[in-house]
Backbone as a ProteinNet text record, in pm:
[ID]
protein_1_A
[PRIMARY]
MFLLRRTVDNARQLAPSLRAMSSKGPLVDLTVDNDGVAIMTLQRPPVNSLNLDLLKEISNSLDEVAKNKSKGMILTSSSPTVFSAGLDIMEMYKPDMKRAEEFWTTLQDVWFKLFGSNFATAAAINGHAPAGGCLLSMSCEYRAMVGGKFTIGLNETALGIVAPKWFMDTMCQTIPVREAEFALTTARMFTVDEALKVGLIDEIASDKSDAINKCKGFLKKFDRIPPLARSLTKQKIRDAPIKNLQKNRQADVQEFLGFLKNPKVQQSLEMYIQALKQKAAK
[TERTIARY]
14944.4	14902.3	14863.3	14679.7	14656.7	14569.4	14617.1	14491.2	14359.4	14237.3	14135.1	14092.6	13980	13879.6	13860.8	13795.1	13701.9	13828.4	13966.4	14088.9	14018.4	14046.3	13997.9	13874.4	13760.1	13714.9	13701.7	13779.9	13799.8	13936.9	13992	14099.6	14136.6	14044.2	13999.7	13998.3	14002.7	14012.1	14128.5	14278.4	14389	14476	14563.4	14623.4	14782.8	14803.4	15005.7	15010	15142.1	15203.5	15209.1	15264.6	15392.6	15510.2	15627.5	15761.9	15837.9	15850.8	15967.2	16041.7	16074.6	16184.9	16276	16329.1	16386	16349.2	16425	16400.3	16545.4	16526.3	16592.9	16609.4	16747.5	16764.1	16748.3	16739.8	16692.8	16595.7	16554.9	16438.9	16355.5	16465.2	16403.7	16504.9	16451.5	16468	16524.3	16620.8	16619.6	16682.4	16625.3	16658.2	16663.4	16774.8	16697.9	16680.4	16581.3	16552.1	16641.4	16614.1	16693	16572.4	16512.8	16472.1	16550.7	16575.2	16656	16588.8	16439.8	16360	16439.1	16416.8	16414.7	16283.7	16326.6	16209.6	16246.3	16189	16174.1	16062.7	16092.9	16019.7	16036.4	15942.5	15905.7	15936.5	15997.5	15966.1	15999.8	15960.1	15989.3	15816.9	15809.6	15686	15688.7	15522.7	15435.9	15368.9	15368.6	15299.3	15369.7	15492.1	15585.5	15513.7	15534.5	15522.3	15636.9	15595.9	15718.3	15753.8	15899.9	15958.6	16075.9	16152.9	16281	16368.9	16392.6	16466.3	16447.1	16295.7	16233.8	16223.8	16208.2	16242.3	16325.3	16449.6	16629.8	16565.4	16587.3	16647.3	16577.2	16455.8	16352.8	16444.6	16493.2	16529.3	16634.7	16747.4	16900.5	16859.7	16751.7	16761.6	16674.3	16602.3	16554.2	16664.9	16758.3	16904	16986.6	17000.4	17069.1	17027.5	16839.2	16754.1	16776.5	16771.9	16842.6	16992.2	17041.1	17242.6	17229	17191.3	17166	17099.2	17012.1	16989.3	16876.1	16840.9	16734.7	16603.9	16591.4	16442.4	16305.2	16299.3	16199	16225.5	16139.9	16147.9	15971.8	15992.7	15834.4	15807.9	15715.4	15775.7	15620.6	15698.2	15601	15615.7	15523.3	15524.2	15613	15644.9	15688.7	15593.1	15482.9	15366.8	15245.8	15188.1	15048.3	14946.4	14918.8	14824.4	14825.1	14904.9	14931.5	15068.2	15046.8	15138.6	15206.2	15197.6	15230.2	15096	15134.2	15013.3	15053.3	15111.9	15124.6	15268.8	15239.9	15354	15356.6	15466.4	15506.1	15435.6	15317.2	15283.8	15388.9	15493.4	15549.5	15664.1	15725.1	15802.9	15731.6	15561.5	15520.5	15472.1	15494.4	15434.2	15592.7	15559.1	15645	15795.3	15814.9	15959.5	16113.3	16160	16318.2	16262.6	16287.6	16235.9	16336.4	16430.9	16605	16514.8	16505.5	16485.8	16336.6	16229.3	16101.9	16136.9	16207	16256.4	16291.6	16431.1	16480.9	16349.9	16291.3	16170.4	16086.6	16046.1	15976.3	16068.4	16209.4	16234.4	16303.5	16328.7	16306.9	16204	16088.9	15995.5	15950.9	15967.4	15935.3	16045.2	16161.9	16282.6	16212.4	16174	16112.4	16006	15895.7	15827.6	15875.5	15976.1	16007.6	16120.3	16170.8	16259.5	16162.6	16072.5	15926.3	15842.6	15785.9	15714.5	15793.9	15923.8	15913	16092.5	16060.9	16159.5	16219.5	16320.7	16322	16297.1	16309.8	16272	16104.8	16061.9	15930.9	15891.9	15797.2	15738.6	15620.6	15601	15445.1	15473.2	15371.3	15347.5	15212	15336.2	15254.4	15217.3	15041	15023	14896.2	15010.1	14949.3	14894.7	14831.8	14781	14699.2	14676	14603.9	14703.6	14647.6	14765.2	14664.4	14660.1	14599	14695.4	14672.5	14758.1	14853.2	14981.3	15099.4	15163.2	15095.8	15105.8	15002.1	14910.7	14832	14930.9	15014.7	15049.5	15193.8	15249.6	15332.7	15311.1	15200.1	15167.6	15128.5	15042.7	14997.9	15154.1	15252.4	15340	15418.5	15329.9	15397.2	15314.5	15351.2	15295.2	15154.5	15213	15061.8	15081.9	14975.6	14962.2	14867	14903	14817.8	14791.1	14639.2	14638	14563	14636.5	14543.1	14418.6	14342.5	14202.3	14163.8	14053.4	13960.7	13946.4	14004.5	13887.9	13972.7	14086.9	14188.3	14150.5	14202.6	14173	14266.5	14274.7	14323.2	14290.4	14364.9	14275.8	14384.1	14380.7	14409.3	14290.5	14290.8	14193.4	14256.5	14342.8	14404.8	14256.3	14168.8	14085.9	13973.9	14016.5	13917.3	13976.7	14101.5	14173	14175.8	14112.8	14100.9	14252.6	14344.5	14475.9	14404.1	14447.9	14471.3	14573.6	14598.3	14686.3	14746.9	14926.7	14943.3	14903.5	14922	14921.8	14901.3	15083.4	15133.6	15080.6	15061.2	14961.3	14842.9	14761	14602.4	14687.2	14797.2	14838.7	14826.4	14909.2	14983.7	14785.7	14710.8	14513.2	14472.5	14526.6	14468.9	14528.3	14626.5	14702.8	14666.5	14588.4	14552.2	14438.8	14348.3	14191.7	14170	13987.3	13988.4	13962.3	13980.9	13972.1	13820.7	13750	13604.1	13621.8	13652.9	13632.2	13756.5	13889	13995.3	13952.1	13843.9	13776.8	13743.7	13580.5	13503.6	13620.9	13701.7	13762.2	13846.9	13900.2	14008.6	13919.5	13769.8	13691	13603	13596.5	13549.6	13619.8	13723.1	13808.9	13805.7	13777.3	13716.9	13847.3	13862.4	13927.5	13861.4	13923.5	13810.6	13882	13765.8	13782.7	13840	13889.8	14012.4	13884.3	13768	13689.3	13653.3	13602.8	13591.3	13737.6	13811.4	13972.3	13979	13955.3	14024.5	13853.9	13791.1	13647.1	13636.4	13746	13766.8	13895.8	14017.8	14115.9	14231	14160.9	14318.4	14374.8	14337.7	14470	14405.5	14512.3	14511.6	14426.3	14488.5	14460.8	14416.1	14320	14317.6	14397.3	14463.7	14582.8	14549.1	14550.2	14478.5	14608.7	14747.9	14779.9	14921.3	14993.3	15149.4	15208.4	15212.6	15283.8	15232.4	15141.3	15014.9	15072.8	14988.3	15033.8	15208.1	15288.3	15462.1	15436.1	15367	15368.9	15270.2	15207.6	15131.2	15230.8	15243.6	15358.1	15448.5	15471.9	15625.3	15608.3	15450.4	15391.1	15356.2	15309.5	15359.2	15480.8	15519.3	15660.3	15757.6	15675.3	15749.3	15668.8	15583.9	15498.8	15625.1	15699.2	15820.9	15947.2	15938.9	16078.9	16051.3	15996.8	16002.6	16048.9	15988.2	16012.3	16103.5	16162	16270.6	16288.4	16364.5	16406.7	16388.1	16459.6	16416.1	16300.9	16245.1	16148.8	16039.2	16023	15948.2	15911	16107.8	16114.5	16084	16068.3	16071.8	15911.1	15848.1	15703.1	15670.7	15665.9	15612.6	15649	15764.7	15843.5	15762.3	15721.6	15635.3	15496.5	15433.2	15286.4	15287.3	15408.2	15425.2	15495	15515.3	15612.1	15579.5	15396.5	15338.4	15337.2	15287.2	15320.3	15457.4	15531.8	15721.1	15765.2	15691.8	15756	15685.5	15571.9	15468.2	15590.6	15582.2	15666.2	15822.5	15878.3	16012.9	15993.8	15922.3	15859.1	15864.2	15757.8	15755.9	15806.1	15916.6	15968.4	15982.3	16014.3	16076.3	15947.5	15830.5	15723.7	15650	15657.5	15566.9	15641.2	15745.4	15876.2	15786.5	15778.5	15764.8	15616.6	15519.2	15384.4	15394.6	15500.7	15485.8	15533.7	15645.7	15696.6	15605.1	15510.2	15470.7	15308.8	15282.9	15176.9	15188.1	15287.2	15406.5	15426.6	15483.7	15460.9	15351	15168.4	15085.8	15049.8	15036.3	14977.2	14903.2	14751.9	14650.3	14627.2	14766.6	14824	14880.9	14983.5	15011.8	14933.2	14805.3	14725.1	14656.8	14606.5	14549.2	14642.7	14712.9	14832.1	14837.3	14877.2	14870.5	14731.2	14640.9	14451.4	14447.9	14514.2	14505.5	14602.6	14735.5	14802.8	14757.4	14701	14634.3	14567.6	14458.7	14338.5	14400.4	14519.4	14581.7	14612.4	14674	14703.1	14617.8	14540.4	14371.3	14346.2	14320.1	14247.8	14378.6	14499	14572.6	14572.7	14517.8	14553.2	14436.3	14350.2	14183.9	14242.9
5764.8	5747.5	5612.3	5599.2	5490.4	5439.4	5322.4	5284.6	5226	5218	5178.1	5115	5171	5046.7	5187.5	5089.1	5135.9	5208.8	5156.2	5183.1	5186.9	5040.5	5028.8	5112	5089.4	5181.1	5309.6	5391.8	5557.6	5582.7	5473.2	5480.5	5595.5	5606.1	5718.6	5848.7	5822	5991.2	6073.4	5986.1	6043.6	5952.1	6090.9	6012.8	6031.6	5974.8	5990.2	5852	5860	5771.7	5681.3	5608.5	5509.9	5505.5	5487.3	5489.5	5538.2	5638.1	5648.3	5542	5476.5	5410.4	5502.4	5572.3	5692.8	5818.5	5905.5	6021.5	6139.2	6185.6	6315.5	6411.6	6449.6	6610.5	6594.8	6716.5	6728.5	6749	6655.1	6661.3	6788.7	6899.5	7067.2	7154.1	7209.3	7341.4	7479.9	7504.6	7614.6	7730.3	7860.9	7952.5	8087	8182.6	8303.8	8444.2	8490.7	8610.4	8729	8811.8	8968.6	9021	8995.9	9078.6	8972.1	8884.7	8848.5	8705.9	8669.9	8589.3	8447.3	8354.5	8231.5	8116.6	8111.2	8007.4	7886.3	7775.2	7615.9	7544.5	7465.3	7406.9	7282.9	7234.3	7063.3	6985.9	6899.6	6852.8	6700.5	6593	6486.5	6422.8	6400.3	6357.6	6198.2	6169.4	6299.8	6398.5	6337.3	6423.4	6455.9	6449.2	6483.9	6455.7	6307.3	6244.7	6242.8	6288.1	6283.2	6178.7	6088.3	6029.3	6016.2	5949.7	6057.1	6028	6053.1	6162.1	6267.6	6313.1	6438	6470.6	6409.4	6485.7	6554.2	6465	6503.5	6613.6	6630	6738.1	6912	6849	7005.9	7008.6	6938.4	6991.8	7028.8	6992.4	7066	7199.6	7198.9	7362.4	7422	7385.4	7474.8	7537.8	7447.4	7475.1	7589.3	7580	7669.2	7841.2	7837.2	7944	8032	7935.5	8035.7	8046.6	7991.7	8061.9	8134.4	8150.9	8287.9	8367.9	8378.8	8487.6	8579.5	8472.4	8525.5	8608.3	8693.7	8812	8755.8	8589.7	8523.9	8389.4	8296.2	8206.6	8161.2	8097.4	8071	7898	7850.8	7714.3	7665.9	7610.5	7567.5	7412.4	7363.2	7251.9	7274.8	7203.8	7210.8	7128.8	7058.6	6947.2	7083.4	7108.4	7227.4	7136.4	7036.6	6984.9	6993	6992.7	6878.2	6983.9	7045.9	7085.2	6940.5	6900.8	6758.7	6645.1	6502.8	6430	6400.4	6434	6365.9	6311.1	6228.1	6102	5993.5	5939.7	5878.1	5718.3	5699.4	5485.9	5428.1	5406.4	5259.5	5351.9	5428.6	5446	5385.2	5328.5	5286.3	5141.6	5110.4	4931.1	4847.5	4751.4	4649.3	4722.2	4811.6	4909.4	4843.6	4956	4876.1	4970.1	4923.8	4979	5092.2	5085.7	5177.2	5277.1	5251.3	5363.1	5422.1	5357	5443.7	5475.6	5462.5	5602.4	5703.2	5693.3	5802	5901	5833.1	5906.9	5960.1	5881	5996.6	6115.9	6101	6167.4	6295.5	6258.4	6382.9	6395.8	6390.3	6464.3	6557.2	6461.9	6552.5	6725.3	6704.2	6796.5	6913.8	6842.9	6964.6	7027	6964.8	7068.5	7194.3	7161.7	7216.1	7351.7	7311.7	7418.8	7486.9	7403.6	7540.8	7582.4	7571.9	7582.2	7677.1	7649.6	7749.2	7814.4	7804.5	7952.4	8032.4	8136	8274.2	8380.5	8267.4	8333.7	8363.6	8439.6	8442	8372.7	8280.8	8198.7	8203.7	8156.6	8155.7	8061.6	8010.1	7863.9	7883	7873	7897.7	7782.3	7733.6	7652.8	7596	7509.2	7524.3	7410.2	7323.1	7184.9	7175.6	7045.4	6999	6978.6	6973.8	6944.3	6886.9	6759.6	6684.5	6652.2	6598.8	6547.6	6561.4	6552.5	6603.9	6707.3	6744.7	6835.7	6951.2	6948.6	7044.9	7113.5	6983.4	7005.9	7119.2	7094	7177.4	7329.3	7340.2	7491.3	7562.5	7420.6	7500.3	7574.8	7512.8	7560.8	7646.8	7697	7842.3	7952.9	8072.6	8200.1	8244.2	8222.9	8255.8	8204.5	8162.9	8094.8	8108	8114.8	8183.5	8046.2	8053.8	7906.4	7888.3	7876.2	7893.3	7847.9	7919.3	7883	7780.1	7658	7571.5	7451.4	7348.6	7262.5	7204.3	7267.6	7203	7205.6	7062	7082.9	7068.5	7107.6	7136.5	7078	6973.1	6919.4	6826	6829.9	6669.6	6581.9	6472.6	6376.4	6285.9	6289.3	6074.7	6009.2	6055.2	6010.4	5901.3	5948.4	5883.2	5745.8	5741.8	5618.8	5561.1	5592.9	5529.9	5536.7	5650	5706.9	5804.2	5823.4	5934.9	6075.6	6193.2	6227.3	6254.8	6238.7	6293.3	6418.4	6433.5	6585.9	6721.6	6677	6837.5	6804.3	6748	6768.2	6895.1	6811.8	6861.8	6995.3	7022.3	7163.2	7240	7218.4	7310.9	7300.7	7251.9	7331.5	7385.7	7383.8	7485.6	7611.6	7600.5	7737.8	7835.3	7741.3	7828.3	7813.6	7791.5	7801.8	7783.8	7809.6	7841.1	7667.2	7663.2	7539.2	7420	7496.7	7422.5	7332.2	7440.5	7412.4	7320.1	7314.2	7228.7	7087.5	7094.8	6964.5	6938.5	6994.1	6933.3	6859.6	6946.5	6912.1	6830.5	6801.9	6634.7	6547.9	6523.7	6427	6368.9	6425.5	6424.7	6403.5	6396.6	6390.7	6548.8	6629.8	6764.7	6804.7	6780.5	6826.2	6969.8	7102.2	7268.7	7235.3	7278.4	7351.7	7494	7554.8	7677.9	7781.6	7819	7924.1	7890.9	7736.3	7739.1	7707.1	7727.5	7727	7864.9	7953.5	8063.8	8149.2	8112.2	8148.6	8085	7996.7	7949.7	7979.6	8041.1	8108.4	7977.9	7909.3	7797	7835.2	7905	7991.8	8160.8	8238.6	8378.1	8421.5	8378.6	8452.8	8320	8383	8281.1	8365.4	8300.7	8330.2	8256.6	8336	8258.3	8183.2	8163.8	8078.1	8090	8027.7	8017.2	8096.6	8183.9	8315.2	8400.6	8434.7	8483.7	8505.5	8310.2	8280.2	8342.6	8326.1	8362.3	8472.3	8584.5	8714.1	8750	8701.8	8728.6	8702	8580.3	8592.4	8632.1	8739.5	8793.6	8942.6	8953.2	9081.3	9072.7	8947.1	8948.4	8947.7	8885.6	8942.3	9049.4	9114.3	9285.2	9363.2	9299	9357.7	9386	9291.6	9261.8	9353.9	9462.1	9506.4	9586.2	9687.7	9810.1	9766.9	9597.3	9562.1	9481.7	9555.6	9454.7	9317.2	9222.4	9087.1	9037	9084.8	9037.6	8985.4	9139.9	9139.5	9092.1	9027.1	8992.1	8833	8797.7	8623.3	8610.2	8662.6	8642.9	8613.4	8711.1	8695.7	8643.8	8602.8	8487.3	8296.2	8321	8205.2	8178.5	8319.6	8304.8	8265.5	8297.1	8259.3	8090.4	8055.3	7888.6	7833.3	7902	7809.8	7666.1	7674.1	7558.7	7449.3	7433.4	7323	7283.7	7361.4	7277.9	7246.5	7294	7253.3	7135.1	7108.7	6991.5	6845	6881.7	6777.5	6758.7	6866.8	6810	6789.6	6761.2	6681.6	6560.6	6533.4	6382.3	6323.3	6379.4	6352.4	6265.5	6150.4	6049	5922.8	5963.6	5875.4	5919.5	6021.1	6036.5	5918.5	5917.7	5812.1	5670.2	5627.5	5501	5458.1	5575.8	5562.7	5524.9	5612.5	5587.1	5452.6	5403.7	5290.4	5129	5210.9	5089.4	5084.3	5181	5143.9	5112	5067.4	5011.2	4826.9	4794	4652.6	4566.5	4680.9	4619.4	4514.5	4416.4	4339.7	4377.2	4456	4463	4588.3	4632.7	4771.9	4708.1	4641.9	4629.5	4566.9	4430	4439.6	4543.7	4630.3	4741.2	4840.9	4887.1	4943.3	4863.3	4717.6	4657.5	4624.2	4682.4	4657.9	4752.8	4927.7	5004.1	4988	4992.1	4993.9	4883.9	4821.1	4740.8	4781.7	4896.3	4991.7	5098.1	5138.8	5264.4	5170.1	5082	5000.9	4956.9	4938.4	4905.6	5047	5121	5246.7	5378.3	5326.3	5344.5	5318.3	5153.7	5063.1	5098.7	5155.1	5188.4	5291.8
10021.3	9881.6	9905.1	9871.3	9903.3	9757	9716.3	9586.9	9646	9546.3	9679.4	9564.5	9478.3	9383.1	9273	9138.8	9052.6	8953.8	8964.6	8883.8	8699.6	8640	8559.8	8529.5	8579.8	8546.3	8499.5	8522.8	8583.7	8475.8	8394.5	8317.5	8246	8209.1	8099.8	8163.7	8265	8312.3	8308.2	8356.9	8379.6	8247.8	8252.6	8056.9	8092.4	8177.8	8162.6	8080.2	8007.6	7886.8	7970.8	7915.8	7955.6	7905.5	7985	7979.3	7818.8	7788.5	7619.3	7632.8	7502.7	7515.8	7515.1	7486.9	7452.3	7412.9	7499.4	7452	7412.3	7301.4	7188.8	7215.3	7322.8	7373.1	7468.5	7505.2	7706.7	7727.7	7802.7	7867.5	7906.4	7959.6	8027.2	7940.1	7860.5	7798.9	7896.9	7949.1	7974.6	7896.2	7901.3	7883.6	7896.1	7904.9	7985.2	7838.8	7872.7	7756	7787.7	7672.4	7710.8	7847.4	7889.7	7997.4	8132.8	8152.3	8196.2	8318.1	8226.9	8262.1	8215	8299.1	8290.6	8235.1	8115.4	8077.5	8111.1	8137.5	8147.3	8096.5	7961	7860.3	7944.4	7956.5	7925.5	7779.5	7791.2	7666.5	7684.4	7732.5	7691.2	7632.9	7514.5	7460.5	7490.9	7487.6	7436.2	7502.9	7617.7	7764.4	7836.2	7865.2	7989.2	8076.1	8085.8	8208	8272.8	8430.9	8544	8533.3	8478.3	8549.3	8619.1	8649.1	8691.9	8637.7	8507.8	8455	8411.8	8398.3	8397.2	8511.1	8638.3	8740.9	8816.8	8764.7	8795.7	8730.3	8581.9	8447.2	8557.8	8633	8648	8763.2	8861.1	8981.7	8919.8	8861.8	8833.4	8757.9	8725.6	8603.8	8717	8847.3	8898.7	9000.4	8992.3	9088.3	9006.6	8856	8740.3	8762.8	8773.4	8782.3	8892.9	9012.1	9139.7	9150.4	9141.2	9103.8	9033.9	8906.4	8807.9	8816.7	8923.9	8974.8	8876.5	8850.6	8716.1	8778.3	8688.4	8747.3	8792.5	8757.6	8782	8663.5	8654.4	8600.3	8503.7	8409.1	8375.9	8276.2	8347.9	8331.1	8198.3	8145.6	7990.6	7960.2	7813	7774.8	7621.7	7609.2	7456.5	7397.2	7390.6	7372.9	7328.6	7191.8	7172.9	7257.2	7315.3	7394.4	7553.8	7583	7685	7752.9	7896	7989	8058.4	8134.4	8195.1	8223.1	8148	8192	8368.4	8426.9	8586.7	8606.6	8655.6	8741.6	8628.9	8606.6	8514.7	8537.6	8561.1	8555.7	8608.8	8476.2	8503.8	8584	8652.1	8800	8877.3	8901.8	9013.8	8931.6	8886.1	8851.6	8862.4	8934.7	8952.9	8947.8	9038.9	9032	9134.7	9116.5	9168.4	9252.9	9420.5	9534	9558.6	9525.9	9492.3	9437.1	9295.4	9194.8	9252.3	9283.1	9345.1	9405.6	9513.7	9662.4	9610.1	9508.8	9462.2	9362.8	9252.5	9181.4	9303.7	9429.9	9510.9	9595.9	9612.1	9714.3	9579.8	9460.4	9350.1	9326.2	9327.5	9335.9	9452.2	9537.7	9705.1	9667.1	9613.5	9612.4	9471.3	9404.5	9297.1	9372.7	9457.1	9500.8	9601.1	9652.9	9793.2	9676.7	9596.8	9495.6	9441.9	9371.2	9349	9377.1	9514.3	9557.8	9690	9725.3	9813	9763.1	9618.1	9571.7	9621.1	9630.1	9657.8	9552.4	9444.7	9277.4	9248.9	9162.1	9123.7	9026.3	9042.6	8915.7	8899.8	8735.8	8712.4	8583.6	8541.4	8481.6	8371	8235.5	8079.9	8102.9	8107.4	8054.1	7948.4	7857.8	7729.4	7703.8	7785.8	7730.2	7876.2	7874.5	7947.3	8066.5	8221.7	8408.9	8487.6	8456.4	8512.4	8657.6	8740.1	8905.5	8904.2	8859.3	8882.2	8775.5	8688.4	8591	8685.1	8723.7	8762.5	8943.9	9009.6	9122	9092	8950.8	8980.7	8919.4	8823.5	8829.5	8925.9	9020.1	9130.6	9251.5	9200.3	9262.8	9281.5	9123.9	9077.1	9080.4	9123.7	9209.3	9075.8	8975	8926.7	8763.6	8720.9	8618	8467.3	8380.8	8303.3	8203.9	8146.1	8069.2	7936.9	7824.2	7705.6	7723	7613.4	7647.9	7545.5	7566.5	7433	7559.5	7514.4	7567.6	7683.7	7730.6	7822.7	7953.1	8011.6	8187.5	8258.2	8371.1	8544.9	8627.1	8740.7	8826.3	8891.7	9046	9123.7	9048.4	9027.5	8999.9	9046.8	9131.4	9180.5	9223	9290.7	9321.1	9235.8	9112.9	8982.3	8966.3	9022.2	8979.7	9166.4	9283	9376.4	9438.1	9384.6	9474.1	9514.4	9678.1	9765.6	9757.8	9705.6	9659.7	9789.6	9846.8	9927	9974.6	10123	10199.2	10148.5	10103.3	9992.3	9909.1	9814.9	9707.9	9746.9	9870.1	9907.1	9925.5	10031.5	10116.2	9982.5	9880.9	9746.8	9713.7	9677	9612.7	9726.4	9847.6	9970.7	9983.2	9930.1	9895.1	9776.1	9687.6	9533.3	9574.6	9578.6	9587.7	9767.2	9773.1	9884.4	9935.3	10070.7	10125.9	10059.7	10067.9	10093.5	9889.5	9807.9	9708.9	9712.1	9760.5	9726.6	9764.3	9874.3	9938.4	9830.2	9740.3	9688.6	9555.1	9495	9376.9	9365.6	9530.8	9562.2	9597.5	9692.9	9671.7	9568.8	9391.9	9312.2	9214.8	9221.1	9099.6	9015.8	9062.9	8993.3	8813	8740	8641.8	8566.2	8636.5	8585.3	8408.8	8379.6	8214.6	8259.6	8146.2	8131.9	8228.4	8178.3	8243.8	8384.7	8434	8581.9	8628.1	8621.5	8661.7	8668.8	8574	8616.4	8788.9	8742.4	8842.4	8996.9	8951.9	9156.4	9175.8	9097.4	9126	9100.2	9064	9009.3	8890.4	8785.6	8732.2	8682.9	8709.4	8742.9	8542.3	8437.5	8370.8	8215.7	8116.5	8059	7904.4	7796.5	7716	7570.5	7468.3	7368.5	7259.4	7335.6	7272.3	7363.4	7328.3	7437.5	7454.2	7371.5	7347.9	7440.4	7414.8	7478	7632.6	7659.5	7810.7	7833.8	7839.3	7817.4	7832.5	7766.8	7785.9	7881.6	7910.5	8005.4	8150.5	8152.4	8272.5	8256.3	8239.2	8221.8	8289.9	8190.2	8303.2	8440.9	8496.1	8631.4	8695	8626.9	8668.4	8673.5	8611.5	8592.5	8699.6	8776.2	8926.1	8977.9	8981.1	9088.5	9064.7	8937.1	8943.2	9017	9095.3	9144.9	9341.3	9333.7	9466.4	9576.2	9632.8	9699.5	9682.7	9584.4	9604.8	9766.3	9865.3	9921	10036	10054.1	10077.1	10048.7	9880.2	9780	9816.2	9848.7	9892.1	10027.5	10101.4	10233.5	10268.5	10168.9	10228.7	10170	10082.2	9949.2	10068	10161.6	10229.1	10332.8	10413.2	10516.2	10515.3	10381.9	10326.1	10324.7	10303.6	10246.6	10322.4	10452.4	10530.8	10580	10662.3	10695.7	10635.8	10502.1	10381.5	10377.8	10354.4	10351.6	10449.3	10571.2	10738.5	10753.5	10690.7	10754.8	10646.9	10520.7	10463.6	10499.8	10581.3	10618.8	10702.6	10785.4	10934.3	10879.9	10767.4	10774.7	10686.8	10621.5	10466.5	10488.3	10562.8	10539.3	10593.2	10644.5	10635.4	10507.4	10455.7	10334.1	10244.7	10241.4	10081.3	10172.9	10309.7	10334.5	10338.9	10318.4	10268.9	10137.3	10022.9	9866.1	9860.2	9934.6	9973	9944.8	10052.3	10118.9	10026.4	9941.5	9844	9726.7	9714.4	9575.3	9588.6	9751.6	9730.6	9823.8	9788.1	9781.5	9653.8	9655.9	9565.4	9472.4	9579.9	9468.4	9427	9463.9	9343.8	9280.2	9271.7	9152.7	9087.1	9087.5	8989.7	8931.3	9049.8	8958.3	8886.9	8887.8	8766	8642.9	8663.6	8563.4	8536.6	8496.2	8511.1	8393.2	8505.8	8412.5	8296.3	8315	8223.9	8080	8082.4	7981.6	7915.4	8061.2	7915.8	7868.4	7915.8	7853.5	7693.3	7711.5	7568.2	7484.7	7544.3	7452.3	7396	7471.8	7416.2	7303.2	7295.1	7245.5	7100.7	7101.5	7010.4	6913.7	6982.3	6864.6	6789.3
[MASK]
++++++++++++++++++++++++++++++++++++++++++++++++++++++++++++++++++++++++++++++++++++++++++++++++++++++++++++++++++++++++++++++++++++++++++++++++++++++++++++++++++++++++++++++++++++++++++++++++++++++++++++++++++++++++++++++++++++++++++++++++++++++++++++++++++++++++++++++++++++++++++

């Protein structure tokens, strides 16, 4: 991951929040409905920006789903307008390097557990899903997104950031490679209709409840499929990206830490944070 240029000029194209001073209640709500489906709800106001604490709770919740052998899992958000705004920029600004390393390795863990899960997964996307929010949804097997003015995509290049290879691999597993290349290089944020057309999402929902019901409909397709056959098939299809990160995991961490140590990067992050504050003050 490398910061290049145009950071401030493009500050409005990404919307991660500054780290909240405190969070009331759990950051992740995990429930199992009467059908045996686990519903994981991200609830870190205002926009579910992915800081270390939230990532740890997601990771632990994924472990719980695997341990309890639920029929499947649906990932959604408590926010009415944002699924997740992506990585919390305050984890990267003037960081404690030990915390930064834990932050990145925890993000890797979340991806391994979600992308490579042996249980079926679906995302009920009930709001905007840029960057890391898009990554979480793409890591699921199925996506239903609420219609309206919401957008979804990996738009890191708008801030001069090159997405990690495993982010790219996840998008290439979801939409055609040519479409992924064009989207990644142009920082494209897809409208709901555009996302459906390209295959970034599978269905459009009228609201969050409808999105969850559509996800349940997807999970129900596996009722008559032997679970082991389903999970092994999924994992074989997703094997190459997983093995690639496993092989290069430490190098990926060091690349991220090197990115944070770059003075120009920190200067750009500071300018970006100031731009966000000025925008919030208007």
